[in-house]
C-alpha positions in Angstrom: 14.7 -3.1 15.1 13.5 -0.2 17.3 11.6 -1.0 20.5 9.3 0.9 22.8 6.6 0.4 25.4 3.8 2.0 23.4 3.5 2.7 19.7 0.8 5.1 18.5 -0.3 5.4 14.9 -1.5 9.0 14.3 -0.4 12.3 15.8 -3.8 14.0 16.0 -5.9 14.9 19.0 -6.3 11.3 20.3 -2.8 10.2 19.5 -1.0 13.2 21.0 -3.1 13.1 24.2 -2.4 9.4 24.6 1.3 9.9 24.1 1.5 12.7 26.6 -0.3 10.9 29.4 1.6 7.6 28.8 5.0 9.4 28.8 4.0 11.3 32.0 3.6 7.9 33.7 7.0 6.6 32.6 6.3 4.8 29.3 8.6 5.0 26.3 6.3 6.1 23.4 6.8 6.2 19.6 4.3 8.2 17.6 3.9 7.7 13.8 2.2 10.2 11.5 2.3 10.5 7.7 2.0 14.3 7.8 5.0 16.6 8.0 3.7 18.2 11.2 1.8 16.9 14.1 -1.8 18.0 15.0 -4.0 15.9 12.7 -7.0 17.3 10.9 -8.5 19.4 13.7 -5.3 20.9 15.0 -3.8 21.3 11.6 -0.8 23.6 11.6 0.5 26.0 9.1 3.5 24.9 7.1 6.8 25.5 8.9 7.7 28.5 6.7 4.4 30.3 7.3 3.9 33.1 9.9 0.8 34.6 11.3 0.6 38.3 10.8 -2.6 38.6 12.9 -4.9 36.2 14.7 -8.0 35.0 12.8 -11.2 33.2 13.6 -9.4 30.0 12.6 -6.9 30.4 15.4 -9.6 30.2 18.2 -8.2 26.8 19.4 -4.5 27.8 19.0 -3.8 28.0 22.7 -5.2 24.5 23.3 -3.3 23.2 20.3 0.0 24.7 21.4 -0.5 23.2 24.9 -1.0 19.8 23.2 2.1 20.1 21.1 4.2 21.1 24.1 2.8 18.1 26.1 3.8 15.8 23.3 7.4 17.0 23.4 8.0 15.6 26.9 10.9 13.2 27.4 10.1 9.6 26.5 8.2 10.4 23.3 9.8 9.8 19.9 7.9 11.6 17.2 8.3 10.1 13.7 6.5 12.4 11.2 6.4 11.8 7.4 6.3 8.1 8.4 3.8 5.6 7.0 2.9 2.4 8.9 2.4 0.2 5.9 2.3 -3.4 7.2 2.1 -5.5 10.4 4.5 -8.4 9.6 4.1 -10.1 13.0 2.5 -9.6 16.4 3.5 -6.3 18.1 5.7 -5.3 15.1 4.9 -2.3 12.8 6.8 -1.8 9.5 7.1 1.8 8.6 8.4 3.8 5.6 10.4 6.9 6.3 13.0 7.3 3.7 16.5 6.2 4.8 15.1 5.7 8.4 12.5 3.1 7.2 12.3 -0.1 9.2 10.4 -1.9 11.9 9.4 -1.3 15.5 8.4 -3.7 18.2 6.0 -2.4 20.9 4.5 -3.9 23.9 1.2 -2.2 23.1 -0.1 -0.6 19.9 -2.7 2.2 19.7 -4.4 3.0 16.4 -5.4 6.7 16.4 -5.5 7.1 12.6 -8.4 9.5 12.5 -11.0 9.6 9.7 -11.4 10.9 6.2 -14.3 12.4 4.2 -17.0 10.0 3.3 -17.1 10.0 -0.6 -20.5 10.1 -2.2 -20.3 9.7 -6.0 -22.6 11.7 -8.2 -22.3 12.9 -11.8 -19.5 15.4 -12.0 -18.0 14.8 -8.5 -14.5 14.5 -10.1 -14.6 17.9 -11.8 -12.0 20.5 -10.8 -13.8 22.9 -8.5 -15.5 20.1 -6.5 -13.7 19.5 -3.2 -14.5 17.6 0.0 -15.2 19.4 3.3 -12.0 18.0 4.8 -10.0 19.1 1.8 -11.4 22.6 2.1 -10.7 22.8 5.8 -7.1 21.8 5.2 -6.8 24.5 2.5 -8.3 27.2 4.8 -6.6 26.2 8.1 -3.3 24.9 6.7 -2.8 27.2 3.7 -5.2 30.1 4.1 -6.5 29.4 0.6 -10.0 29.4 -0.8 -10.1 27.4 -4.1 -13.0 29.4 -5.6 -15.1 32.5 -5.1 -18.8 31.6 -5.6 -19.5 28.5 -3.4 -22.2 25.9 -2.8 -21.9 23.6 0.2 -23.8 20.3 0.1 -23.8 17.1 2.2 -24.9 15.8 5.5 -23.8 16.3 9.1 -22.3 19.0 11.3 -19.4 19.6 8.9 -21.8 21.3 6.5 -22.4 24.1 8.9 -18.8 24.4 9.9 -17.5 24.6 6.3 -20.2 26.9 5.1 -19.5 29.3 8.0 -15.8 29.2 7.4 -16.3 30.0 3.7 -18.5 33.0 4.6 -15.9 34.2 7.2 -13.1 33.8 4.7 -14.7 36.2 2.1 -16.1 33.7 -0.4 -19.5 34.4 -1.8 -21.7 31.7 -0.2 -24.5 31.0 -2.6 -26.4 28.1 -1.1 -26.1 25.5 1.6 -28.0 22.2 1.3 -28.2 19.5 4.0 -29.6 16.0 3.2 -31.1 15.4 6.6 -34.4 17.1 7.5 -32.9 18.5 10.7 -35.6 21.1 11.2 -38.2 18.4 11.7 -36.0 16.5 14.2 -34.4 19.4 16.2 -36.9 19.7 19.0 -37.0 15.9 19.5 -33.2 15.8 19.9 -32.7 19.1 21.8 -32.5 17.5 25.3 -29.6 15.3 24.2 -27.9 18.2 22.5 -27.9 20.1 25.8 -25.4 17.5 27.2 -22.7 19.7 25.6 -23.7 23.3 25.6 -20.2 24.4 24.3 -20.6 22.4 21.0 -24.3 23.4 20.7 -23.3 27.1 20.9 -20.7 26.6 18.2 -23.4 25.2 15.9 -25.6 28.2 16.6 -22.6 30.5 15.8 -22.1 28.6 12.5 -25.7 28.9 11.5 -25.7 32.6 12.3 -22.6 33.1 10.1 -24.5 31.5 7.2 -27.6 33.6 7.8 -25.5 36.8 7.8 -24.0 35.8 4.5 -27.5 35.8 2.9 -27.2 32.3 1.6 -30.3 30.1 1.9 -30.0 27.0 4.1 -32.1 24.1 2.8 -32.4 21.0 5.0 -33.8 17.9 3.2 -31.9 18.7 0.0 -28.9 17.2 -1.8 -26.6 17.8 -4.7 -27.4 15.6 -7.7 -25.0 16.9 -10.3 -21.9 19.1 -10.9 -21.6 20.5 -14.4 -18.8 22.1 -16.4 -16.7 21.6 -19.5 -13.2 21.5 -17.9 -14.1 22.9 -14.5 -17.1 23.4 -12.4 -19.6 26.0 -13.6 -23.0 24.8 -12.3 -24.4 22.8 -9.4 -27.8 21.0 -9.5 -29.6 20.4 -6.2 -32.9 18.7 -5.5 -35.0 17.9 -2.4 -35.2 14.4 -0.9 -38.7 13.0 -0.5 -39.9 11.4 2.8 -39.2 8.0 1.4 -35.6 8.8 0.8 -35.8 9.2 -3.0 -34.4 12.3 -4.8 -37.2 14.4 -6.3 -35.4 15.4 -9.5 -38.6 17.1 -10.8 -38.0 19.9 -8.3 -34.3 20.3 -9.0 -32.6 23.7 -9.2 -29.4 24.8 -11.1 -27.0 27.2 -9.4 -24.0 29.0 -11.0 -20.9 28.3 -8.9 -17.2 27.7 -9.4 -16.7 25.9 -6.0 -18.8 23.0 -4.7 -17.8 21.7 -1.2 -19.3 18.3 -0.4 -19.4 17.0 3.1 -21.3 13.8 3.6 -19.8 13.0 7.0 -16.6 11.2 8.0 -15.5 7.6 7.7 -13.0 6.0 10.1 -9.6 5.1 8.6 -9.6 1.3 9.0 -6.6 0.3 6.9 -4.5 -0.6 9.9 -7.2 -2.5 11.8 -7.9 -4.4 8.6 -4.2 -5.2 8.1 -4.2 -6.5 11.7 -7.3 -8.6 11.1 -9.2 -6.8 13.9 -12.8 -7.7 14.0 -15.0 -4.9 12.5 -18.7 -4.0 13.0 -21.0 -1.8 11.0 -22.5 1.3 12.5 -23.9 3.7 9.9 -24.4 6.6 12.4 -20.8 6.4 13.7 -19.2 6.4 10.2 -19.5 2.9 8.8 -17.1 0.0 9.5 -15.5 0.3 13.0 -13.1 -1.8 15.0 -14.9 -3.7 17.8 -13.6 -2.4 21.1 -13.7 -3.2 24.8 -14.6 -0.7 27.5 -10.9 0.2 27.5 -10.6 0.5 23.7 -8.9 -2.9 23.1 -9.7 -4.4 19.8 -10.2 -8.1 19.1 -6.5 -8.4 18.7 -4.8 -8.5 22.2 -2.6 -5.6 22.9 -4.0 -3.5 20.0 -6.2 -0.5 20.8 -8.2 2.0 18.7 -9.2 5.5 19.8 -10.5 8.7 18.4 -12.4 9.2 15.1 -10.6 6.1 13.6 -12.7 4.0 16.0 -16.0 5.8 15.5 -16.8 9.4 14.6 -17.1 11.4 17.8 -15.4 14.7 17.3 -12.3 16.4 18.8 -13.6 16.6 22.4 -14.2 12.8 22.6 -10.9 12.1 20.8 -8.9 14.2 23.4 -10.5 12.4 26.3 -10.2 8.9 24.8 -6.5 9.7 24.2 -6.0 10.7 27.9 -7.9 7.6 29.1 -5.8 5.4 26.7 -2.6 6.8 28.2 -3.8 5.8 31.7 -4.9 2.3 30.4 -1.5 1.7 28.9 0.4 2.8 32.0 -1.7 0.5 34.1 -1.3 -2.4 31.7 2.4 -2.0 31.7 2.8 -1.6 35.5 3.8 2.0 35.8 0.5 3.1 37.3 -1.1 1.3 40.3 -4.6 0.0 39.7 -6.1 2.1 42.5 -4.5 5.3 41.2 -5.5 4.4 37.7 -9.1 4.0 38.7 -9.1 7.4 40.4 -7.7 9.2 37.4 -9.9 7.4 34.9 -13.2 8.2 36.7 -13.6 11.8 35.6 -12.6 11.0 32.0 -15.1 8.1 31.9 -17.8 10.5 33.2 -17.0 13.1 30.6 -17.0 10.6 27.8 -20.4 9.4 28.9 -21.8 12.9 28.8 -20.3 13.5 25.3 -21.6 10.2 24.2 -25.2 11.4 25.0 -24.6 14.5 22.9 -23.1 12.5 20.0 -26.1 10.1 20.1 -28.5 13.0 19.8 -26.4 14.6 17.0 -26.3 11.3 15.1 -30.1 10.9 15.2 -30.5 14.6 14.2 -28.3 14.2 11.2 -29.3 10.6 10.3 -28.9 10.4 6.5 -30.9 8.6 3.9 -30.3 4.8 3.8 -27.9 5.3 0.9 -27.1 7.7 -2.0 -27.2 5.1 -4.8 -30.1 7.1 -6.5 -27.5 9.7 -7.4 -25.5 7.3 -9.5 -26.0 7.3 -13.3 -24.4 4.6 -15.5 -21.6 7.0 -16.4 -20.9 8.1 -12.8 -17.3 7.2 -11.7 -17.4 5.1 -8.5 -13.6 4.2 -8.3 -11.8 7.4 -9.4 -8.4 5.9 -9.1 -9.2 3.2 -11.7 -11.9 5.1 -13.6 -14.6 2.4 -12.9 -18.1 3.6 -13.5 -21.4 2.5 -11.8 -22.4 1.0 -15.2 -19.3 -1.2 -15.3 -20.0 -2.5 -11.8 -23.6 -3.2 -12.5 -22.7 -4.9 -15.8 -20.3 -7.2 -14.0 -23.0 -7.9 -11.4 -25.3 -8.9 -14.2 -22.6 -11.3 -15.4 -22.6 -13.1 -12.1 -19.8 -11.3 -10.3 -21.8 -10.6 -7.2 -19.4 -10.3 -4.3 -17.1 -7.4 -3.4 -14.1 -9.7 -4.0 -15.3 -10.7 -7.5 -16.0 -7.1 -8.4 -12.6 -6.0 -7.1 -10.8 -8.7 -9.1 -12.6 -8.0 -12.4 -12.8 -4.2 -12.3 -9.8 -3.2 -10.0 -12.2 -1.2 -7.8 -10.5 -0.5 -4.4 -7.1 -1.4 -5.9 -5.9 2.1 -6.8 -3.8 4.6 -4.9 -6.4 5.3 -2.3 -6.8 1.6 -1.5 -10.6 1.9 -1.4 -11.0 5.0 0.7 -13.0 6.6 -2.1 -15.0 3.7 -3.3 -15.2 0.8 -0.7 -18.4 2.0 0.9 -20.2 2.6 -2.4 -19.0 -0.8 -3.6 -20.4 -2.6 -0.5 -23.6 -0.7 -0.7 -24.1 -1.7 -4.3 -23.5 -5.4 -3.5 -25.9 -5.2 -0.5 -28.7 -3.8 -2.7 -28.1 -6.3 -5.5 -27.9 -9.3 -3.3 -30.7 -8.2 -0.9 -28.6 -8.4 2.2 -27.8 -5.8 4.9 -24.5 -4.0 4.3 -23.1 -5.4 7.6 -23.4 -8.9 6.1 -21.3 -8.0 3.0 -17.8 -9.4 3.3 -15.1 -6.8 2.6 -12.6 -7.5 0.0 -9.1 -8.5 1.3 -6.9 -5.6 2.2 -3.4 -5.8 0.9 -0.1 -4.3 2.1 1.0 -1.6 1.8 -1.9 -0.1 3.7 -0.9 3.2 2.1 1.3 4.0 -0.9 5.0 4.0 -0.1 8.2 4.2 -2.1 9.8 0.9 -3.1 13.2 2.3 -2.0 11.8 2.7 1.6 10.9 -1.0 1.7 14.5 -2.2 1.3 16.0 -0.3 4.2 15.5 -3.2 6.7 14.8 -6.9 6.1 11.4 -8.1 7.2 10.0 -11.6 7.7 8.0 -13.0 4.8 4.4 -12.0 4.7 2.0 -14.9 5.5 -0.4 -15.4 2.6 -3.5 -17.6 2.4 -3.8 -20.7 0.3 -5.5 -18.6 -2.4 -5.2 -14.8 -1.9 -8.3 -14.3 -4.0 -10.6 -16.1 -1.5 -12.2 -14.2 1.4 -10.6 -14.8 4.7 -11.5 -18.0 6.3 -12.4 -19.8 3.1 -10.3 -22.7 1.9 -9.8 -24.3 -1.5 -12.4 -27.1 -1.9 
């Protein structure tokens, strides 16, 4: 079994920053990432065989990215790419799949910097070819220089809507229309003082809005996509305004010809590993949904396990970078390679910067606060769990038969049991249960997570023997419940 001082899950902005600072202070660090190259979503790199013939607007952060890559190459850091952490068989041990190098690693401290993924919002036609998420489009543009269509509509909620729309316009696509679910124009002046806490990010938003305006595409706040239409691929997009009470006003809907629909309803923290470790979670709709509960120094409810970056609450790349640096100092102090007085001196400016960015993020969250839910978009035929082809009608039918909990619906419909392990449907499932049972979503117990946290090859799992997995008396019962 491998061993190190600090294990980090995720080689994005937060993970690489934490690794660099920890190694600088004498710790041995192992970083896992399931991508072939480091950088994460924001600092996504071109494939190894690609070359840049000329700089583009998408390379504006290239210098900062290269500096981060170089810092993460310092002695003391072992980088394991194409590696999936799939199980936590015992305290301080991570089981990982990496072909013939699969095995387990024991670390004194563990940092989860797993990032986030697009928040899926089901609506009729959302599985059609030609409908892509904002994160997926960003990966295609930044990582492949590909636009998967020519005539594009962007719809969703949050700052990513502006970013994606601007990138499409800059890339040469015909931007037809941009719709944002939040009525941001009515809220902007109220939140403007908080947005001034980060002028750099505010200026970026202004630049994105200017790029959309130059494209000639209308920008409609307070509107949402309600349907994507097409025989075998996308051909039309239906949008409609959202009334002040949060309901979709379908009577004023409009149909737009398009072959590309980009949906960006915000981001959701990747919580597979915190769930596997039984870390306590809390609900925060404005920060992305279910989040690991953290101390002031990012420690979760499980001793020696920390969570940073967007995987612990959506905050953006600037917060992720600073949380990573602060995490590196915390780890060095915990493990005795950095004296407390020196640690306090180095932490102070990072804590101050995070507080300033926190004020900005709070204002941004209020500005883009979405409707309570998007369940009004669902028809009986709308697919909720795309892995297992489970529709909203099937889920509601099972609820009518008395299968009221998330666990019961999972067991009877296989929702959340597909390849994505619930990343595409868990939030919709819990929202449906909350509405049906009349309880707040934070009170809805999540169904039990199962190893592997992400799909892995069976051949990878036999490379090194692991201790038996501890199972409850009845694995179908929620955690904490016993057979009566």
